[in-house]
C-alpha positions as CSV (number, residue, x, y, z in Angstrom):
1,X,-101.5,-113.1,-8.1
2,X,-99.8,-109.8,-7.9
3,X,-96.0,-109.7,-7.6
4,X,-94.4,-107.2,-5.4
5,X,-91.8,-105.5,-7.5
6,X,-89.0,-103.7,-5.6
7,X,-87.5,-100.8,-7.4
8,X,-84.2,-99.3,-6.4
9,X,-84.5,-95.9,-4.7
10,X,-84.2,-93.0,-7.0
11,X,-81.5,-90.7,-5.6
12,X,-81.6,-87.0,-5.7
13,X,-79.1,-85.6,-8.3
14,X,-76.8,-82.9,-7.4
15,X,-78.0,-79.6,-8.8
16,X,-76.1,-78.0,-11.6
17,X,-75.6,-78.1,-15.3
18,X,-73.5,-80.9,-16.7
19,X,-71.7,-80.6,-20.1
20,X,-70.8,-83.7,-22.2
21,X,-68.3,-83.8,-25.0
22,X,-67.8,-86.4,-27.7
23,X,-64.3,-85.8,-29.0
24,X,-63.7,-86.9,-32.5
25,X,-60.7,-86.5,-34.9
26,X,-62.5,-83.9,-37.0
27,X,-65.5,-82.7,-34.9
28,X,-66.5,-82.3,-31.3
29,X,-70.1,-82.8,-30.3
30,X,-71.4,-81.0,-27.2
31,X,-74.6,-81.5,-25.1
32,X,-75.7,-80.1,-21.7
33,X,-78.3,-80.6,-19.1
34,X,-80.7,-78.2,-17.4
35,X,-79.7,-77.1,-13.9
36,X,-81.7,-80.0,-12.3
37,X,-79.8,-82.5,-14.4
38,X,-83.0,-83.9,-15.8
39,X,-83.0,-83.0,-19.5
40,X,-80.0,-83.6,-21.8
41,X,-80.0,-81.5,-25.0
42,X,-77.6,-81.2,-27.9
43,X,-75.7,-77.9,-28.1
44,X,-73.7,-78.1,-31.3
45,X,-70.9,-79.6,-33.3
46,X,-67.6,-77.8,-33.4
47,X,-64.6,-78.1,-35.6
48,X,-61.8,-79.9,-33.9
49,X,-58.8,-77.6,-33.4
50,X,-60.6,-74.5,-34.5
51,X,-63.5,-73.5,-32.1
52,X,-64.0,-76.7,-30.0
53,X,-62.2,-75.7,-26.9
54,X,-63.4,-72.1,-26.8
55,X,-67.0,-73.2,-27.4
56,X,-66.9,-75.6,-24.4
57,X,-65.1,-73.0,-22.2
58,X,-67.8,-70.4,-23.1
59,X,-70.6,-72.9,-22.4
60,X,-69.1,-73.8,-19.0
61,X,-68.8,-70.2,-18.0
62,X,-72.2,-69.1,-19.2
63,X,-74.0,-72.2,-17.7
64,X,-72.5,-72.2,-14.2
65,X,-71.5,-75.8,-14.9
66,X,-71.1,-78.4,-12.2
67,X,-69.0,-80.9,-14.2
68,X,-67.8,-81.7,-17.7
69,X,-67.9,-85.2,-19.0
70,X,-65.6,-86.2,-21.8
71,X,-66.3,-89.4,-23.7
72,X,-63.5,-92.0,-23.4
73,X,-63.7,-94.3,-26.5
74,X,-62.3,-97.5,-25.1
75,X,-61.9,-100.6,-27.2
76,X,-64.5,-103.3,-26.7
77,X,-62.1,-105.3,-24.5
78,X,-61.7,-102.3,-22.2
79,X,-58.2,-101.3,-23.4
80,X,-57.4,-97.8,-24.7
81,X,-56.1,-97.1,-28.1
82,X,-55.1,-94.0,-30.0
83,X,-58.5,-92.4,-29.9
84,X,-58.8,-92.8,-26.1
85,X,-55.4,-91.3,-25.6
86,X,-56.4,-88.4,-27.8
87,X,-59.6,-87.9,-25.8
88,X,-57.6,-88.0,-22.6
89,X,-55.3,-85.3,-23.9
90,X,-58.2,-83.1,-25.0
91,X,-59.8,-83.6,-21.5
92,X,-56.6,-82.5,-19.8
93,X,-56.5,-79.3,-22.0
94,X,-60.1,-78.4,-21.3
95,X,-59.7,-79.2,-17.6
96,X,-57.0,-76.6,-17.3
97,X,-59.2,-74.1,-19.1
98,X,-62.4,-74.6,-17.0
99,X,-60.8,-75.2,-13.6
100,X,-62.1,-75.4,-10.9
101,X,-65.0,-77.2,-12.7
102,X,-64.4,-80.9,-12.6
103,X,-63.7,-82.9,-15.7
104,X,-64.6,-86.6,-15.7
105,X,-64.0,-89.3,-18.3
106,X,-67.0,-91.4,-19.3
107,X,-66.7,-94.8,-21.1
108,X,-68.4,-94.2,-24.4
109,X,-68.1,-97.6,-26.1
110,X,-70.8,-97.9,-28.8
111,X,-72.2,-94.4,-28.4
112,X,-71.5,-93.5,-32.0
113,X,-73.1,-96.7,-33.1
114,X,-76.2,-96.0,-30.9
115,X,-76.3,-92.4,-32.2
116,X,-76.3,-93.6,-35.8
117,X,-79.1,-96.1,-35.0
118,X,-81.2,-93.4,-33.3
119,X,-80.8,-91.0,-36.2
120,X,-81.7,-93.8,-38.7
121,X,-84.8,-94.8,-36.6
122,X,-85.9,-91.1,-36.5
123,X,-86.0,-91.1,-40.3
124,X,-82.9,-89.1,-40.9
125,X,-81.0,-90.0,-44.1
126,X,-77.6,-91.6,-43.6
127,X,-75.8,-89.0,-45.6
128,X,-77.0,-86.3,-43.1
129,X,-75.9,-88.1,-39.9
130,X,-72.3,-86.7,-40.0
131,X,-73.4,-83.1,-39.0
132,X,-75.3,-84.2,-35.9
133,X,-74.0,-87.6,-34.9
134,X,-71.4,-86.2,-32.5
135,X,-74.1,-84.1,-30.7
136,X,-76.3,-87.2,-30.3
137,X,-73.3,-89.1,-29.0
138,X,-72.7,-86.3,-26.5
139,X,-76.3,-86.6,-25.4
140,X,-75.9,-90.4,-24.9
141,X,-72.7,-89.8,-22.9
142,X,-74.6,-87.3,-20.7
143,X,-77.6,-89.6,-20.2
144,X,-75.4,-92.5,-19.2
145,X,-73.6,-90.4,-16.7
146,X,-76.9,-89.1,-15.2
147,X,-78.3,-92.6,-15.0
148,X,-75.2,-93.8,-13.2
149,X,-75.5,-91.0,-10.6
150,X,-79.3,-91.5,-10.2
151,X,-78.9,-95.3,-9.7
152,X,-75.8,-95.3,-7.5
153,X,-75.5,-91.9,-5.9
154,X,-71.9,-92.0,-6.9
155,X,-70.0,-89.8,-9.3
156,X,-69.9,-91.2,-12.9
157,X,-66.8,-92.1,-14.8
158,X,-63.2,-91.4,-13.9
159,X,-61.7,-88.2,-12.6
160,X,-58.7,-87.0,-14.5
161,X,-56.5,-88.0,-11.5
162,X,-57.6,-91.6,-11.9
163,X,-60.2,-91.8,-9.2
164,X,-63.0,-94.1,-10.4
165,X,-66.6,-94.4,-9.0
166,X,-68.1,-96.8,-11.5
């Protein structure tokens, strides 16, 4: 007997490049999509407080970016600690620099753990993860945001003004 499987409709994504940022204390990982929002690729890892903001601003300007997603590292219970407050502060700074491009905060619980696991599974030695783990985390943030938009048709994450669509 054949079961009828009903799949949710796949929604058309808005066109435009999306940029995702994993903000760490030392490094900032950056990823972006193609203009169709289909493929998320790592862009680079930048030194926090040196070239991180300018690298993102340059990428947004050269890519005709639709939105910037900044990872919000919440605690497992959903509360926000010091790192989340730091990410919010970074997001507010970049928002002023890339306006009118929207900046949205994306819950990134466990993305770094997932990034380390993916790197390990790909055969990369543990001591070489540090230089790329933030980029992989940014790709995961971006893929999660795209999946949310595809599945719901809504905007992923939280706008800096507190508006939530997830």
